[in-house]
N, C-alpha and C positions, 0 to 999 in steps of 0.2 A: 549573509547567508552565505553556507557554505554552501557549493553545488556539487554534488554525488554524480558518480560516471562509475557506468559498470563494470564490476569486478572491485571497485573501493569496497573495503573490509572493515567491519565495526560490531560492538557486541550490541544483544538487545536484551530484556524477558522474553523469554517463549512461552506463550499461554501451553502449548501442547506438549513442551518438554519438563515444563516448569520449575527453569533453572534459567540462568545467566548465558546468552549461549554467540557464540561468534555468528557473525550474519556476513550476508554477501550481496551487494546492491545490484539489479539489473532488470530490465523490463519483465513488469509481472501485468495481468490483468488481475482486477481486484473487485470482489464484491463487497461491496458498502450492508454493513447489518440492518441501519436503517431503514431502507427501502427494497434492499435485495437487487438494487441496479447494479450493475458491470461497469468498473471503470478502466476503459483497454488501453494497455499498452501506456504505462507508465512506471517512472523509476522505482523501486520499492526495493526492501532490504529483508530479503529471507533467512531464512535460520538455517546452518548450516550442517544441522545434524537431522530435521524431519523435512525441510523445505515452504514452512508456513511462513507467509509472509509478515513481518514484526515489526517493523517501520515502512513508516513514510517519508521523507522529505518533504519542507517545505515548497520545493522546485513544483510538487505534483498538484499542491493545492489549486490552483487555477483548474487543470484537467478534472480535478475530483469537484469542486464547485458545477461547475459547466453541467457536469450528468447529474447532480441534486436538483439544479435548476429544472432540468426539461424533465425530470422526475416528478414531479411538483407542478408543473406544467402541463405533464398530461391524464395530472390525477382527475376521476368526476369530479365536479361538486356537488 
């Protein structure tokens, strides 16, 4: 698994810009669409044009899973 560091460059599709754009990896807070929960301080790539988070590397998976588990456990039955 490639480990991405803050400042690393890549490219990705940006939904906001409707284009393939250059990206820069950094530490971001990311809101999950499925639950609305926020995963704080994870590595993610942001669009260099609009700043939207467009990619999340595998190294951030454990933090995302932990937030999802917490959100699921706190739901009323």
